[in-house]
C-alpha positions as CSV (number, residue, x, y, z in Angstrom):
1,M,156.1,-12.2,164.5
2,A,154.2,-14.3,161.9
3,A,151.1,-14.3,164.1
4,W,151.0,-10.5,164.3
5,R,151.1,-10.2,160.5
6,W,148.2,-12.5,160.1
7,V,146.2,-10.4,162.6
8,V,146.9,-7.2,160.7
9,M,145.9,-8.8,157.4
10,L,142.6,-10.1,158.8
11,A,141.7,-6.7,160.1
12,L,142.3,-5.1,156.7
13,V,140.1,-7.7,155.0
14,L,137.2,-7.1,157.5
15,F,137.5,-3.3,157.0
16,G,137.2,-3.7,153.2
17,V,134.1,-5.9,153.6
18,V,132.4,-3.2,155.8
19,L,133.2,-0.5,153.2
20,A,131.8,-2.6,150.4
21,A,128.6,-3.3,152.2
22,E,128.1,0.4,153.0
23,W,128.6,1.3,149.4
24,L,126.1,-1.2,148.2
25,S,123.5,0.1,150.7
26,D,123.8,3.6,149.1
27,A,123.8,2.5,145.5
28,S,120.6,0.3,145.5
29,P,117.4,0.1,147.6
30,A,117.2,-2.8,150.1
31,Q,114.6,-5.4,149.9
32,S,112.4,-6.4,152.9
33,P,112.0,-10.0,153.9
34,T,108.6,-9.9,152.1
35,G,110.3,-9.0,148.8
36,V,108.9,-5.4,148.8
37,V,111.4,-2.7,147.8
38,A,112.0,-0.4,150.8
39,A,113.1,3.2,150.5
40,A,116.6,4.0,151.4
41,P,117.1,5.6,154.8
42,P,117.5,9.4,154.6
43,R,121.0,10.8,154.4
44,A,122.3,13.4,156.8
45,A,121.9,17.0,155.7
46,P,125.0,18.6,154.2
47,L,127.0,21.0,156.3
48,V,126.6,23.8,153.6
49,D,123.2,24.8,152.1
50,P,123.1,24.5,148.3
51,E,122.7,27.8,146.2
52,P,119.1,28.6,145.5
53,A,117.9,28.2,141.9
54,A,118.1,31.5,139.8
55,P,114.7,33.0,139.0
56,P,113.6,33.2,135.4
57,E,115.0,36.2,133.5
58,A,112.7,39.2,132.8
59,P,111.9,39.7,129.2
60,D,114.1,42.3,127.4
61,V,111.2,43.7,125.3
62,I,108.0,45.2,126.6
63,Q,105.3,47.3,124.9
64,V,104.3,50.9,124.9
65,G,100.9,51.6,123.3
66,G,98.3,54.3,122.8
67,R,96.5,56.5,120.3
68,L,96.9,59.7,118.3
69,V,93.9,62.0,118.4
70,D,93.0,65.3,117.0
71,A,92.9,67.9,119.8
72,Q,89.9,69.7,118.2
73,T,87.7,66.8,117.4
74,G,89.0,63.9,119.5
75,Q,89.0,61.6,116.4
76,G,91.9,59.3,115.7
77,V,94.7,60.5,113.5
78,P,95.8,57.7,111.1
79,N,99.3,57.2,109.6
80,G,101.1,59.3,112.2
81,T,104.7,58.3,113.2
82,V,105.5,57.5,116.8
83,I,109.1,57.3,117.9
84,I,111.2,56.5,121.0
85,P,114.3,58.5,119.9
86,A,116.7,57.0,122.6
87,L,116.0,53.5,121.3
88,G,115.5,54.3,117.6
89,V,112.3,52.4,117.4
90,R,109.2,53.7,115.6
91,A,105.7,52.7,114.6
92,T,103.0,54.0,112.3
93,A,99.5,54.7,113.7
94,D,96.7,52.6,112.3
95,A,93.4,53.8,110.8
96,S,92.0,54.7,114.2
97,G,95.3,56.4,115.4
98,G,96.4,53.4,117.5
99,F,100.0,52.3,117.9
100,V,102.2,49.8,119.7
101,L,106.0,50.2,120.2
102,E,108.5,47.7,121.6
103,A,110.8,49.2,124.3
104,R,112.8,48.3,127.4
105,A,111.6,48.6,131.0
106,G,112.2,52.0,132.5
107,R,111.5,55.7,131.8
108,V,111.2,56.5,128.1
109,T,110.3,59.6,126.0
110,V,107.9,59.1,123.1
111,T,107.3,61.6,120.3
112,A,104.5,61.7,117.8
113,E,104.0,63.6,114.6
114,A,101.5,63.5,111.7
115,R,101.0,65.5,108.5
116,G,99.1,68.7,109.4
117,Y,99.8,68.5,113.1
118,E,102.4,69.9,115.5
119,R,104.9,67.5,117.0
120,A,104.0,66.2,120.5
121,E,106.1,64.5,123.2
122,L,105.3,62.4,126.3
123,S,107.5,60.9,129.0
124,T,106.3,57.7,130.6
125,S,107.4,54.5,132.4
126,A,107.5,51.4,130.3
127,P,105.6,49.2,130.0
128,A,102.6,51.5,129.3
129,A,99.3,51.3,127.6
130,G,96.6,53.8,126.9
131,L,98.9,56.8,126.1
132,T,97.0,59.5,124.4
133,F,98.7,62.1,122.2
134,K,96.3,65.1,121.6
135,L,97.8,66.6,118.5
136,T,97.4,70.3,117.7
137,R,96.6,71.1,114.1
138,R,98.9,73.0,111.8
139,T,97.5,75.0,108.9
140,L,97.2,72.5,106.0
141,L,95.9,72.9,102.5
142,T,95.5,69.7,100.5
143,V,95.4,70.3,96.7
144,V,93.9,67.6,94.5
145,V,94.7,68.0,90.8
146,M,92.5,66.2,88.3
147,M,92.5,65.7,84.5
148,P,89.3,66.5,82.6
149,Q,88.4,62.8,82.6
150,G,88.3,62.8,86.4
151,V,91.5,60.9,86.8
152,P,94.5,62.1,89.0
153,A,97.2,64.3,87.4
154,P,100.5,62.9,88.8
155,G,103.4,65.2,88.5
156,A,101.2,68.3,88.0
157,R,102.8,71.5,89.3
158,V,101.0,74.1,91.3
159,E,101.9,77.7,92.1
160,L,100.2,79.9,94.7
161,T,99.5,83.6,95.0
162,P,100.6,84.8,97.5
163,P,103.6,82.5,97.0
164,L,104.7,79.7,99.3
165,P,108.4,78.7,98.8
166,P,109.5,76.7,96.9
167,K,107.8,78.4,93.9
168,G,106.5,75.2,92.3
169,H,104.9,72.2,94.1
170,A,104.6,68.8,92.3
171,A,101.7,66.4,92.8
172,N,102.3,62.9,94.0
173,P,101.2,59.8,92.0
174,Q,97.7,60.3,93.3
175,G,97.6,63.9,92.0
176,V,97.8,65.3,95.6
177,I,99.9,68.1,97.1
178,Y,100.1,68.8,100.8
179,L,101.0,72.4,101.6
180,E,101.9,73.5,105.1
181,G,103.2,76.8,106.5
182,L,100.4,78.9,104.9
183,K,99.0,82.0,106.6
184,A,95.3,82.3,106.9
185,G,93.5,84.0,104.0
186,P,92.5,83.5,100.4
187,Y,94.9,82.0,97.8
188,R,94.9,81.6,94.0
189,L,96.2,78.4,92.7
190,S,97.5,77.8,89.1
191,A,98.2,74.3,88.0
192,R,99.5,72.6,84.9
193,S,99.9,68.9,83.9
194,A,103.4,67.3,83.8
195,D,103.4,67.4,80.0
196,G,102.2,71.0,79.8
197,T,99.1,70.2,77.7
198,H,96.5,71.0,80.3
199,A,96.2,73.8,82.9
200,G,93.7,75.1,85.4
201,S,93.2,77.4,88.4
202,A,91.2,77.5,91.6
203,E,90.7,79.6,94.7
204,A,91.1,78.4,98.3
205,A,90.3,79.9,101.7
206,V,92.7,78.9,104.3
207,A,91.9,79.2,108.0
208,Q,94.5,79.3,110.8
209,Q,95.2,75.8,112.3
210,Q,92.5,74.2,110.1
211,H,92.7,71.6,107.4
212,S,91.3,72.6,104.0
213,T,91.0,70.8,100.6
214,V,90.7,72.3,97.1
215,T,90.3,70.5,93.8
216,V,91.9,71.9,90.6
217,T,90.4,70.4,87.4
218,L,92.7,70.9,84.4
219,Q,91.5,71.7,80.9
220,P,93.2,72.1,77.5
221,A,95.9,74.8,78.1
222,A,96.4,78.1,76.3
223,W,99.4,79.7,74.8
224,V,100.9,83.1,74.0
225,A,103.7,84.2,71.6
226,G,105.4,87.4,71.0
227,S,108.6,89.4,71.6
228,V,110.3,91.5,74.3
229,K,112.1,94.7,73.2
230,E,114.3,97.2,74.9
231,A,113.1,100.8,75.1
232,D,115.1,101.6,71.9
233,G,113.5,98.7,70.0
234,A,116.4,96.3,70.2
235,P,115.6,92.7,71.0
236,A,115.7,91.8,74.8
237,G,117.2,88.4,74.5
238,G,117.1,86.2,77.6
239,A,114.4,88.3,79.3
240,R,112.3,86.5,81.8
241,V,108.6,86.4,80.7
242,W,105.6,85.5,82.8
243,V,101.8,85.8,82.4
244,E,99.3,87.0,85.0
245,G,95.6,87.4,85.0
246,E,94.2,90.9,85.6
247,D,93.3,89.6,89.0
248,G,96.9,88.7,89.7
249,T,96.5,84.9,89.1
250,P,99.9,83.4,87.9
251,L,99.3,81.7,84.5
252,G,102.8,80.6,83.5
253,S,106.3,81.7,82.8
254,G,109.3,81.2,80.6
255,T,112.4,82.9,79.0
256,A,112.8,84.8,75.8
257,T,115.2,83.5,73.2
258,G,118.3,85.3,72.0
259,D,116.3,87.4,69.5
260,G,113.8,88.4,72.2
261,T,110.9,86.2,71.0
262,F,109.0,83.9,73.3
263,M,106.4,81.1,73.1
264,L,104.8,80.1,76.4
265,Q,102.6,77.0,76.4
266,G,100.7,75.2,79.1
267,L,99.0,78.4,80.3
268,T,95.9,78.5,82.4
269,P,93.1,79.9,80.2
270,H,92.0,83.4,81.2
271,D,89.7,86.0,79.6
272,A,91.9,88.9,80.6
273,A,95.7,88.5,81.0
274,R,98.9,90.4,80.6
275,V,102.3,89.4,79.6
276,L,105.1,90.8,81.8
277,A,108.9,90.7,81.3
278,S,112.0,91.8,83.0
279,R,115.7,91.9,82.1
280,G,118.3,93.1,84.5
281,G,116.7,96.0,86.3
282,R,114.1,96.8,83.7
283,S,110.5,95.6,83.2
284,G,107.5,96.0,81.0
285,K,104.0,94.6,80.4
286,S,101.7,94.1,77.4
287,A,98.2,95.2,76.8
288,V,95.4,92.9,78.0
289,V,95.0,89.7,75.9
290,A,92.5,86.9,76.0
291,L,93.8,83.3,76.4
292,P,90.9,80.9,75.5
293,K,90.8,77.3,76.3
294,G,92.9,75.4,73.8
295,G,93.8,78.6,72.0
296,G,96.1,81.6,72.5
297,A,97.4,84.9,71.4
298,Q,100.3,85.8,69.1
299,G,102.1,88.9,68.2
300,V,102.2,90.2,71.7
301,T,104.9,92.8,72.3
302,V,106.4,93.8,75.7
303,T,108.6,96.9,75.8
304,L,110.9,97.2,78.7
305,A,111.3,100.5,80.5
306,K,114.3,102.7,79.8
307,G,117.3,101.9,82.0
308,G,120.4,104.0,82.4
309,Q,120.7,103.8,86.2
310,S,122.8,101.5,88.3
311,I,123.0,100.2,91.9
312,A,126.3,99.3,93.4
313,G,127.5,98.4,96.9
314,L,129.4,96.2,99.3
315,V,128.6,93.0,101.2
316,M,130.4,92.3,104.5
317,D,130.4,89.3,106.8
318,E,129.5,89.4,110.5
319,D,132.9,90.8,111.5
320,G,132.8,93.6,109.0
321,V,135.2,91.9,106.5
322,P,134.3,92.2,102.8
323,A,132.5,89.0,101.7
324,S,133.6,87.6,98.3
325,G,131.4,85.1,96.5
326,A,128.1,86.3,98.0
327,T,125.0,86.2,95.8
328,V,123.0,89.5,95.7
329,D,119.5,89.4,94.3
330,L,117.7,92.5,93.0
331,A,113.8,92.6,93.2
332,P,111.3,95.4,92.7
333,G,110.3,96.9,96.0
334,W,106.7,97.1,95.0
335,Q,106.5,93.4,94.3
336,G,107.9,92.1,97.6
337,D,109.7,88.8,97.5
338,E,107.8,87.4,94.6
339,E,110.1,88.2,91.7
340,V,113.9,88.4,91.3
341,W,114.9,90.6,88.4
342,A,118.6,90.2,88.4
343,S,121.5,88.6,90.4
344,A,125.1,89.4,90.9
345,V,128.1,87.8,92.7
346,T,130.5,89.9,94.8
347,D,134.1,90.1,93.7
348,G,137.2,89.6,95.8
349,E,136.6,92.9,97.6
350,G,132.9,92.1,98.4
351,K,131.6,94.6,95.8
352,F,128.7,94.2,93.4
353,E,126.9,96.3,90.8
354,F,123.7,96.2,88.8
355,Q,123.9,98.2,85.6
356,D,121.2,99.7,83.3
357,V,118.5,99.7,85.9
358,E,115.2,101.6,85.4
359,D,114.1,104.3,87.8
360,G,112.4,103.1,91.0
361,R,113.2,101.5,94.3
362,F,114.5,97.9,94.7
363,D,115.0,95.3,97.5
364,L,118.5,93.8,97.7
365,T,119.1,90.4,99.4
366,A,122.6,89.0,99.9
367,R,123.3,85.4,100.8
368,L,126.5,83.5,101.6
369,G,126.0,80.0,103.0
370,E,123.7,80.3,106.1
371,L,124.2,84.0,106.3
372,E,121.8,86.6,104.9
373,A,121.3,90.3,104.7
374,V,118.3,92.4,103.4
375,L,118.3,96.0,102.4
376,D,114.8,97.4,101.3
377,E,113.8,100.3,99.2
378,V,117.2,101.1,97.6
379,K,116.8,103.8,95.0
380,A,118.1,103.4,91.5
381,G,121.4,105.4,91.2
382,T,122.6,104.4,94.7
383,R,126.4,103.7,94.7
384,G,127.1,102.9,98.4
385,A,124.6,100.2,99.4
386,V,126.0,98.2,102.3
387,L,124.7,94.8,103.3
388,Q,126.1,93.1,106.4
389,L,125.5,89.3,106.6
390,V,124.2,87.9,109.9
391,G,123.3,84.4,111.1
392,S,120.0,83.3,112.6
393,A,118.9,84.9,115.8
394,M,116.1,84.4,118.3
395,V,113.3,86.8,119.6
396,E,112.8,86.4,123.3
397,G,110.5,87.9,126.0
398,R,108.0,87.2,128.7
399,A,104.3,87.5,129.0
400,V,102.8,89.0,132.2
401,D,99.4,90.1,133.4
402,D,98.3,93.5,134.7
403,S,99.9,92.8,138.1
404,G,103.2,91.8,136.6
405,A,102.7,88.1,137.4
406,P,103.9,85.7,134.6
407,V,101.3,84.2,132.2
408,A,102.0,80.5,131.9
409,E,99.8,79.5,128.9
410,Y,99.6,81.5,125.6
411,R,100.3,81.7,121.9
412,V,103.1,84.0,120.6
413,R,103.4,85.3,117.1
414,V,106.6,87.0,115.8
415,E,106.3,88.8,112.4
416,F,108.7,90.9,110.4
417,A,107.7,94.6,110.3
418,R,109.3,97.0,107.8
419,D,109.8,100.6,108.7
420,V,108.1,102.8,106.1
421,G,108.0,106.2,107.9
422,P,104.7,108.1,108.0
423,G,101.5,106.0,107.8
424,G,100.6,102.7,109.4
425,E,100.5,102.0,113.1
426,G,103.7,103.3,114.7
427,G,105.0,104.2,111.3
428,R,105.5,100.5,110.3
429,I,103.8,98.0,108.1
430,R,104.0,94.2,108.5
431,R,105.6,92.1,105.8
432,G,107.5,88.9,105.7
433,T,108.1,85.7,107.6
434,E,105.8,84.9,110.5
435,K,106.7,82.4,113.3
436,S,104.5,81.3,116.1
437,A,104.6,78.9,119.1
438,D,102.4,77.7,121.8
439,V,104.0,78.4,125.1
440,S,103.6,76.6,128.4
441,D,106.1,78.0,130.9
442,P,105.5,78.8,134.6
443,L,107.8,81.8,134.2
444,G,105.9,83.1,131.1
445,V,109.1,83.1,129.0
446,F,109.1,82.6,125.2
447,K,111.9,82.1,122.6
448,V,111.0,82.1,119.0
449,G,113.2,81.8,115.9
450,P,115.4,81.6,114.1
451,V,114.9,85.0,112.5
452,K,117.0,87.3,110.3
453,R,118.0,90.9,111.0
454,G,115.2,93.4,111.0
455,H,112.3,94.8,113.0
456,Y,109.8,92.4,114.5
457,A,106.3,92.7,115.9
458,V,105.4,90.3,118.7
459,E,101.8,89.4,119.6
460,V,100.8,87.3,122.6
461,T,97.3,85.8,122.9
462,T,96.0,83.8,125.9
463,P,93.4,81.1,125.7
464,D,90.7,83.4,127.2
465,G,91.3,86.1,124.5
466,R,93.6,88.5,126.3
467,M,96.2,90.1,124.1
468,G,99.5,92.0,124.3
469,R,102.0,93.4,121.9
470,G,105.7,94.3,121.8
471,E,108.4,94.9,119.2
472,G,112.1,94.9,118.9
473,D,115.0,95.0,116.4
474,V,117.3,92.1,115.6
475,H,120.7,93.6,114.7
476,G,122.9,90.5,114.8
477,K,123.2,86.8,115.6
478,R,122.5,87.4,119.3
479,G,118.8,88.3,118.6
480,V,116.7,90.5,120.8
481,N,114.8,90.3,124.1
482,V,111.6,92.4,123.9
483,G,111.2,92.3,127.6
484,D,107.8,91.9,129.4
485,I,104.7,92.0,127.2
486,K,101.6,92.8,129.2
487,V,98.4,91.0,128.1
488,G,95.2,93.0,128.5
489,G,91.5,92.9,127.7
490,S,89.9,92.3,124.3
491,G,86.5,92.1,122.6
492,T,84.8,90.4,119.7
493,L,84.2,91.8,116.2
494,R,81.7,90.1,114.0
495,G,79.9,90.7,110.7
496,R,78.6,89.1,107.5
497,V,80.1,89.4,104.0
498,V,77.8,89.3,101.0
499,D,77.9,89.7,97.2
500,R,76.8,93.3,96.5
501,K,74.8,92.3,93.4
502,S,73.0,89.2,94.6
503,G,73.1,89.6,98.4
504,A,74.3,86.0,98.7
505,P,76.7,85.2,101.5
506,L,80.4,84.8,100.6
507,A,82.4,82.0,102.1
508,G,86.2,81.9,102.4
509,V,86.6,85.7,102.6
510,S,89.7,86.8,104.6
511,V,89.1,89.4,107.3
512,R,92.1,90.8,109.0
513,R,92.8,93.7,111.4
514,L,95.0,96.3,109.8
515,Q,96.6,97.2,113.1
516,R,98.6,94.6,114.9
517,G,97.2,92.3,117.6
518,A,94.6,89.9,116.1
519,E,94.5,86.6,114.4
520,P,92.9,86.9,110.9
521,G,89.5,85.5,110.4
522,V,87.7,83.7,107.5
523,T,84.0,83.7,106.7
524,G,82.0,80.5,106.9
525,A,79.4,79.2,104.5
526,D,76.9,81.7,105.9
527,G,79.3,84.6,105.1
528,R,79.8,85.3,108.8
529,F,83.1,86.0,110.6
530,V,84.0,86.3,114.3
531,M,87.4,87.5,115.4
532,R,88.9,88.4,118.8
533,V,90.6,91.9,118.7
534,P,92.4,94.0,121.4
535,A,90.3,96.7,123.1
536,G,90.5,100.0,121.2
537,H,89.9,101.0,117.6
538,A,89.6,98.1,115.1
539,L,90.1,98.7,111.4
540,V,89.7,95.6,109.2
541,W,90.5,94.7,105.7
542,V,88.1,92.3,103.9
543,E,89.3,90.6,100.7
544,H,88.7,87.7,98.3
545,P,90.5,86.9,95.0
546,A,87.3,87.3,93.0
547,Y,86.2,90.6,94.6
548,F,87.5,94.0,95.2
549,A,88.8,94.4,98.7
550,K,87.2,96.7,101.2
551,R,88.2,98.5,104.4
552,V,85.7,98.4,107.3
553,G,85.8,100.7,110.3
554,P,87.3,101.9,112.5
555,H,85.0,100.5,115.2
556,T,85.6,101.0,118.9
557,V,85.9,97.7,120.8
558,T,85.8,97.8,124.6
559,V,86.9,95.0,127.0
560,G,84.4,92.1,126.8
561,A,82.3,93.9,124.1
562,D,80.7,92.1,121.1
563,V,80.7,94.5,118.2
564,D,78.7,93.6,115.0
565,V,79.8,95.6,112.0
566,G,76.8,94.4,110.0
567,E,76.9,93.4,106.3
568,V,79.9,94.1,104.2
569,A,79.0,94.1,100.5
570,L,81.8,93.3,98.0
571,I,81.8,94.0,94.2
572,G,82.4,90.7,92.4
573,G,83.9,89.5,89.2
574,S,87.2,89.8,87.4
575,R,88.7,93.3,87.2
576,R,87.9,93.5,83.5
577,E,84.3,92.6,84.2
578,I,83.9,95.0,87.1
579,E,85.5,97.9,85.3
580,G,83.5,97.3,82.2
581,R,80.1,97.6,84.0
582,Q,78.0,100.5,83.3
583,G,77.9,102.9,86.3
584,F,81.3,101.9,87.7
585,G,84.0,104.5,87.5
586,G,87.5,105.7,88.5
587,V,89.9,108.6,88.0
588,G,92.0,107.1,85.1
589,A,95.2,106.6,87.1
590,T,97.6,103.7,87.6
591,L,99.1,103.5,91.1
592,R,102.2,101.8,92.5
593,E,103.7,101.3,96.0
594,Q,107.0,103.1,96.6
595,G,108.7,103.2,100.0
596,G,105.5,102.0,101.6
597,Q,103.5,104.9,100.1
598,V,100.9,104.9,97.3
599,V,102.2,106.9,94.4
600,V,100.5,108.0,91.1
601,D,102.5,106.1,88.4
602,R,100.6,107.0,85.2
603,L,97.6,109.0,84.1
604,V,95.2,108.4,81.2
605,D,95.6,111.3,78.7
606,Q,92.8,113.8,79.2
607,G,91.3,111.5,81.8
608,P,89.4,112.7,84.9
609,G,92.5,112.6,87.0
610,V,94.4,114.9,84.6
611,R,91.5,117.3,84.3
612,G,91.1,117.3,88.1
613,G,94.7,118.3,88.7
614,L,96.2,115.0,89.7
615,Q,99.9,114.6,88.6
616,K,102.3,111.7,88.2
617,G,104.4,111.3,91.3
618,D,101.7,112.6,93.7
619,I,101.7,110.6,97.0
620,I,98.1,109.7,98.0
621,L,97.5,110.3,101.7
622,G,93.7,110.1,101.9
623,V,90.5,109.4,100.0
624,D,87.2,110.9,101.0
625,G,88.6,111.7,104.5
626,E,89.9,108.2,105.0
627,D,93.7,107.8,105.6
628,V,95.2,105.4,103.1
629,G,98.9,106.2,103.8
630,G,100.9,103.0,104.2
631,R,97.8,100.9,103.6
632,G,98.8,99.6,100.2
633,V,97.8,100.0,96.6
634,Q,94.7,97.7,96.6
635,E,93.1,99.5,99.5
636,A,93.7,102.9,97.9
637,I,92.1,101.6,94.6
638,S,89.2,100.2,96.5
639,N,88.5,103.6,98.1
640,I,89.1,105.7,94.9
641,R,86.7,103.7,92.6
642,G,83.0,104.0,92.9
643,E,79.9,105.0,91.1
644,A,80.5,106.9,87.8
645,G,79.5,110.5,88.1
646,S,80.2,110.8,91.8
647,T,83.0,112.9,93.2
648,V,86.0,111.5,95.1
649,W,88.1,113.8,97.2
650,M,91.8,112.9,97.1
651,K,94.4,114.2,99.6
652,V,97.8,114.1,98.0
653,K,101.3,115.2,98.9
654,R,103.3,117.0,96.1
655,G,106.8,118.0,97.2
656,N,106.4,119.7,100.5
657,E,102.8,120.7,99.8
658,E,99.6,118.8,100.7
659,L,96.5,119.3,98.5
660,T,92.9,118.1,98.5
661,I,91.7,117.5,94.9
662,P,88.0,116.8,93.9
663,I,87.8,114.5,90.9
664,R,84.6,113.3,89.2
665,R,84.7,109.6,88.6
666,E,84.1,108.4,85.0
667,P,83.6,104.9,83.5
668,I,86.8,102.9,83.2
669,H,88.0,101.5,79.9
670,L,90.9,99.1,80.3
671,D,92.2,99.4,76.7
672,G,92.6,103.1,77.2
673,R,95.0,102.7,80.1
């Protein structure tokens, strides 16, 4: 038994020695008999393959880069903003229009916008380089206001005629104002310094989808003082007072004190100006006064027209429920949207009333939150005016060619058109907000808005000059679909506008087609204009702030034709200068627009109009065989005036009777009007 135990113990010892030797052979390299370290023998491959090493992670951020360029010139557009909306990242383009954005890999949508350009959008796969945004110009007028010393006028305020809301525009620290949303045509600008001690004015010609710059240099301002009185001589405390040049340039505004007196400072100097005032529904204006640089006029009296009338009505919401708390503005119909004479707030039953209103017609506008209603040409004395508020709506339709196939690429314009009865194309004239859009749709469909309730004219113009027109009425928030608009052929109308006295070409003159269907044009430095018009009769209106406007035509334009109307000569200078010239005459009548018609408002005592048989209230239908019905006061005046001693034949409507009256023109004297 003892021997067996010794055998087992010896076996265990030998097994331990073997294990120890094997462990040592793994832990350290063996040495050869020569003392050189030998590599350990390779070990057997494991039964399971090890996991492969993970590849390096892809970077989270990559780059999207490119350039903003002007679609017209191909030049870079600096300082534009480039955004990836989904990621909330943005960058500003450098001086050459270049940009770089950080994004994630994958599909991204990039948008770009810059002052004076339409917003653009591209979809691409990131990373990406060499993206090019071809930006389409928006109409932009840059106004630079300078002090007499040639330094900027920060904080200076500028007003435009025709107006661009909001009414006043303030210059930045560099004395610069950027104005977008303007229609093509001439504008008058009136500016004054932030402290009111300096003022100035300028004129600018704005072309559609072009960038224009005008500089207004201020000079020591003028002032005017006086009083506003009611028709019975009582002070008209709180009356709104404003000053205009005889050419319509706004010079300044203010409010009369409780005793009816006013003192307006910071006015733009002008050699022939009038002070106008309104209170409630009554208005008046002064005689012509001179406002010299650094000087002024005092003792100016403005007497308001006699009131005695009222306008009352009801405002309802979209569901026909009386709307309490709505604001209703009253403005003179002949002055459009430029002046609000009085405001009222509807009571708990949605009712409103304007009292002591003068004779005439007025426009009413009601607003409640985002809802609005407009009622034009409301006669003084009306007691049941109803305004129903509506929300914003869209004007929709489709452009097709002569075969009925959709037109994929075109520009659409939607413009408010007011119904005025007889006169004008289709019995309507165009007035109000215009909206436009560039359409790229394989089905030819457009959708423009939002717009308010009213009648709208729609014009479609293709890149090759084909045009089409349509119209429709927006009655509620659902908008209107005007259906298919067929685009047809067009031609070109060209000409040259010159100063009648010197024969020099006139730049910046607005040329527009009185009928619908053509983008307005503006003359260049050589006085020439070129405009694309639909085939048919073209009647154009040529105007500039420093000249009397003139109607040209009608001219017949056939498809593909190029019609040259020749030279159009305008009479220049301020109204006072023009009317004071020897040899220039008129009929001694003051005209106003009422219900879209030109009406004789006042006549000079024993003047040529009175002696010829013209009467107050006559509606002017034509002048020398030319139809002026619905064309506006300025066009009628332009046709009536002419060489002193010549005869003008005026066709008028008096009651139910139409008369043709010959009147001999005589020299005009402003102070006698």
